C-alpha positions in Angstrom: -8.2 -1.1 -20.8 -10.2 1.5 -19.0 -8.5 4.6 -17.8 -10.2 6.9 -15.4 -10.7 10.4 -16.8 -9.5 13.5 -15.0 -11.3 13.8 -11.7 -10.3 16.0 -8.8 -12.1 13.9 -6.1 -10.9 10.4 -6.9 -7.4 8.9 -7.2 -6.3 7.6 -10.6 -7.3 4.0 -11.4 -6.7 1.7 -14.4 -8.8 -1.4 -15.2 -8.4 -4.3 -17.6 -11.0 -6.8 -18.8 -10.6 -10.4 -17.9 -12.6 -13.7 -18.3 -12.9 -15.7 -15.1 -11.7 -19.3 -15.7 -11.4 -20.2 -12.0 -14.4 -22.6 -12.1 -16.4 -20.7 -9.6 -17.5 -17.2 -8.7 -14.7 -14.8 -7.5 -15.5 -12.1 -4.9 -14.7 -8.4 -5.3 -11.3 -7.7 -3.7 -9.7 -11.1 -4.5 -6.3 -11.2 -6.4 -6.5 -12.5 -10.0 -3.8 -14.1 -12.1 -3.4 -14.4 -15.9 -4.1 -18.0 -16.8 -0.9 -19.8 -17.8 -2.1 -23.4 -17.8 -4.9 -24.3 -20.1 -6.0 -21.1 -21.7 -3.3 -18.5 -22.7 -5.4 -16.0 -24.7 -4.3 -12.9 -22.8 -7.6 -12.2 -21.1 -8.3 -15.4 -19.2 -7.7 -15.0 -15.4 -8.0 -17.3 -12.4 -8.3 -16.6 -8.7 -6.3 -19.6 -7.6 -2.9 -20.2 -9.1 0.0 -22.2 -7.7 2.5 -20.6 -10.1 3.7 -17.3 -8.5 7.4 -17.4 -9.4 8.4 -13.8 -10.2 4.8 -12.7 -9.9 4.7 -12.1 -13.6 1.2 -13.5 -14.0 -0.4 -11.2 -11.3 -3.2 -9.4 -13.2 -4.7 -7.3 -10.4 -7.7 -7.2 -8.0 -11.2 -8.3 -9.0 -13.3 -5.1 -9.1 -16.8 -6.7 -8.7 -18.1 -10.2 -8.1 -17.3 -12.2 -11.2 -19.1 -15.4 -12.0 -17.3 -18.3 -13.8 -16.8 -17.9 -17.6 -17.9 -14.2 -17.3 -16.0 -11.1 -18.3 -15.4 -8.3 -15.8 -13.1 -5.5 -14.6 -9.8 -6.1 -12.9 -8.1 -3.1 -11.2 -4.4 -3.2 -12.2 -3.4 0.3 -11.0 -4.4 2.8 -8.3 -5.8 3.1 -4.9 -8.4 0.5 -3.8 -10.4 0.4 -0.6 -11.2 -3.3 -0.7 -8.6 -5.9 -1.2 -8.4 -9.2 0.7 -5.4 -9.2 3.0 -4.3 -11.8 5.7 -2.7 -10.4 8.8 -1.4 -13.9 9.8 -0.2 -13.8 13.4 2.0 -10.7 13.3 -0.1 -8.0 11.8 1.0 -5.6 9.0 2.2 -2.0 9.0 1.3 0.8 6.6 3.5 0.8 3.5 4.6 -2.8 3.4 4.6 -4.6 0.1 2.0 -7.4 -0.3 2.3 -10.6 -2.3 -0.3 -13.0 -3.5 -0.3 -16.4 -1.8 -0.3 -19.5 -4.0 -3.7 -21.1 -4.2 -5.3 -18.6 -1.8 -7.7 -15.7 -2.4 -5.8 -13.1 -0.4 -2.5 -11.1 -0.3 0.0 -11.2 2.6 3.0 -9.4 4.0 6.1 -10.0 1.7 8.8 -8.6 4.0 9.8 -12.1 5.2 9.9 -13.4 1.7 13.0 -14.0 -0.3 11.5 -11.7 -2.9 10.0 -8.8 -0.9 9.0 -6.8 -3.9 5.2 -6.5 -4.1 2.9 -5.2 -6.7 0.5 -4.1 -4.0 1.2 -1.8 -1.1 -0.8 -1.8 2.1 -2.3 1.7 2.9 -3.6 1.0 6.4 -2.4 -0.9 9.6 -3.7 -4.4 9.9 -4.0 -5.7 13.5 -2.5 -9.1 14.4 -4.9 -11.9 14.0 -5.2 -15.5 15.1 -4.1 -16.9 11.8 -4.3 -16.8 8.0 -8.1 -17.5 8.3 -8.5 -13.9 9.5 -8.8 -12.4 6.1 -10.5 -9.0 5.7 -10.6 -6.2 3.1 -8.1 -3.3 3.5 -7.0 -0.2 1.6 -4.2 -0.9 -0.8 -2.4 0.7 -3.8 -1.9 -1.6 -6.9 0.9 -1.4 -9.4 0.4 -4.4 -11.7 0.8 -2.7 -15.1 
């Protein structure tokens, strides 16, 4: 675990180390999940995961591009300027909780979900888009510790 030292100009951030077991390269800003299927060693993560019940396996946001079978940083706490978010068709307001989407590389509005608690909060307004294919990077705050 890497904790940022006291710094007056940057918000606090916490990173963990994870090994990409997705099977392909993961882009910076994509949500990552602790592997629960084949490898359960505590540091294996995957970008695509169909098991999101309770969000207990959400690890954080990929910090930098991470090739398959490589180790890299995952941001699990703090402000981030680049996380993939889908506006869907309605857009999203500042302060809404975001949830990962099963088998997708982005987060989305959780207010219509049966479980509206999110581990990520949107820190800027996202304009309405034509559909889930309109996925861009936005400012968020992560609380996945």
